[in-house]
Structure formats: C-alpha cells, structure tokens
C-alpha positions as CSV (number, residue, x, y, z in Angstrom):
1,M,93.6,105.2,111.7
2,D,92.2,101.7,111.1
3,V,92.8,99.5,114.2
4,V,92.3,95.8,113.9
5,I,92.4,93.7,117.1
6,A,92.9,90.0,116.9
7,N,92.9,87.7,119.9
8,G,92.9,84.3,118.5
9,R,89.9,82.3,119.6
10,R,89.1,84.4,122.7
11,L,86.8,87.5,122.6
12,V,88.2,90.9,123.5
13,P,85.9,92.7,126.0
14,D,84.5,96.0,124.7
15,E,86.2,98.1,127.5
16,M,89.6,96.6,126.7
17,R,89.0,97.1,123.0
18,A,88.2,100.8,123.6
19,L,91.3,101.3,125.6
20,I,93.5,99.6,123.1
21,E,92.1,101.6,120.2
22,E,92.6,104.9,122.2
23,K,96.2,104.1,122.9
24,V,97.1,103.0,119.4
25,T,95.2,105.9,117.8
26,H,97.3,108.3,120.0
27,L,100.4,106.8,118.3
28,G,98.8,107.6,115.0
29,H,98.6,111.3,116.0
30,L,102.4,111.3,116.7
31,C,103.1,110.2,113.1
32,P,100.2,111.1,110.8
33,G,101.4,109.0,107.9
34,L,100.5,105.7,109.5
35,D,97.2,104.3,108.2
36,R,96.7,100.9,109.7
37,A,97.5,99.2,113.0
38,Q,97.1,95.5,113.7
39,V,97.1,94.4,117.4
40,S,97.3,90.7,118.1
41,F,97.3,88.8,121.4
42,T,98.7,85.4,122.0
43,E,99.0,83.4,125.2
44,E,102.1,81.3,125.9
45,H,101.2,77.7,126.8
46,N,104.4,77.0,128.7
47,H,103.5,77.3,132.4
48,R,107.1,78.1,133.3
49,I,106.9,81.5,131.6
50,P,105.6,84.0,134.1
51,D,104.6,86.6,131.4
52,R,102.1,84.6,129.4
53,E,100.1,87.3,127.7
54,R,102.0,88.6,124.6
55,C,100.9,91.6,122.6
56,E,102.2,92.5,119.1
57,V,101.4,95.7,117.2
58,V,102.2,96.2,113.6
59,M,101.7,99.7,112.2
60,K,101.8,100.4,108.4
61,G,101.5,103.4,106.2
62,H,103.2,105.4,103.5
63,G,106.0,102.8,103.0
64,R,106.8,102.6,106.7
65,V,106.3,99.5,108.9
66,L,106.7,99.7,112.7
67,R,106.5,96.6,114.8
68,A,106.9,95.9,118.5
69,H,105.9,93.1,120.9
70,A,105.9,92.7,124.6
71,A,104.8,90.1,127.2
72,A,103.3,90.6,130.6
73,R,101.0,88.9,133.1
74,D,98.0,91.1,132.1
75,P,97.1,92.0,128.5
76,L,96.7,95.7,129.2
77,V,100.1,95.9,130.8
78,A,101.5,94.2,127.6
79,V,99.7,96.9,125.5
80,D,101.3,99.7,127.6
81,L,104.7,98.2,127.1
82,V,104.2,97.9,123.4
83,V,102.9,101.5,123.2
84,E,106.1,102.7,125.0
85,K,108.3,100.9,122.5
86,L,106.4,102.2,119.5
87,E,106.6,105.8,120.9
88,H,110.3,105.4,121.1
89,Q,110.5,104.1,117.6
90,L,108.4,107.0,116.3
91,E,110.6,109.5,118.0
92,K,113.7,108.0,116.5
93,Q,112.1,107.9,113.0
94,K,110.8,111.5,113.3
95,G,114.3,112.6,114.3
96,R,115.8,110.9,111.3
97,L,113.3,112.5,109.0
98,V,113.8,116.0,110.5
99,G,117.6,115.5,110.4
100,R,117.4,114.6,106.7
101,S,115.3,117.7,105.8
102,H,117.3,120.1,108.0
103,P,121.0,119.2,107.5
104,R,123.4,120.6,110.0
105,H,125.7,123.4,108.8
106,R,129.4,123.2,109.2
107,A,130.4,125.1,112.3
108,S,132.7,128.0,111.7
109,P,136.2,127.6,113.2
110,R,136.5,129.2,116.6
111,V,138.8,132.2,117.1
112,G,141.8,131.3,119.0
113,S,141.5,127.6,118.8
114,D,144.9,127.2,117.1
115,R,146.8,128.4,120.0
116,R,150.1,126.6,120.4
117,I,151.4,125.8,123.8
118,A,154.9,126.9,124.2
119,S,157.1,124.1,125.4
120,A,159.5,125.1,128.1
C-alpha cells in the first residue's frame, strides 16, 4: 500500500512517520483492495479549541473511497482515533460485501407455530 503523509509546512519526524505507516498499512491488510492512503495533518488556529491537532485519512482503491478524520491534543492520538474509525468502516463494508455474495436463505416455517389459542 502506498502511504502519503502530508503535514502542511511542518516536518513529520521519522519515528512518527514509521508509526503512521505501520498503522495505516495494517488497515490495508484488512481490506486488500485498497491501494493508496493519504494522511494529512492540520492544526486549528483557534485557541479555544482544545483538540487542535486534526488528522484526516483518505484510502482509495478498486472504486472504493474511505475517509475519516479526528482531532486530539496529540497527533498520534488523532491517528489512533482515525484508525479506529476506519476499522469500523472496513468491517461494515466487508459485512455488506459478504452479505451480498452469501444471501440468506428463507427460513422454513416452524412446526407448531400456527397454534391457535382457544378463547374461553
């Protein structure tokens, strides 16, 4: 998976870059059709907002686009929140795909389900 990390005008430290690539690549293993991930960081300039570091991840591949964003005080915490959101989206998407390829069969009627209650 190709992971692109953009941080505006600031440089991303190598340790942080390695952690981000590891976490996002793990998401790629959950859904092998995704080819590219773009991670971007922005900082809110409003001092009243407590969670100033914002992380956004866009994953693309095979006609699918997954996008999530989160804000926190620390950029790595924001990445963890985004990864959780994307894992949830991938689970939902995988469930839809499996549900489409394995349709449910109609349940056979239960024996004795048509019992009538005798009114007294």
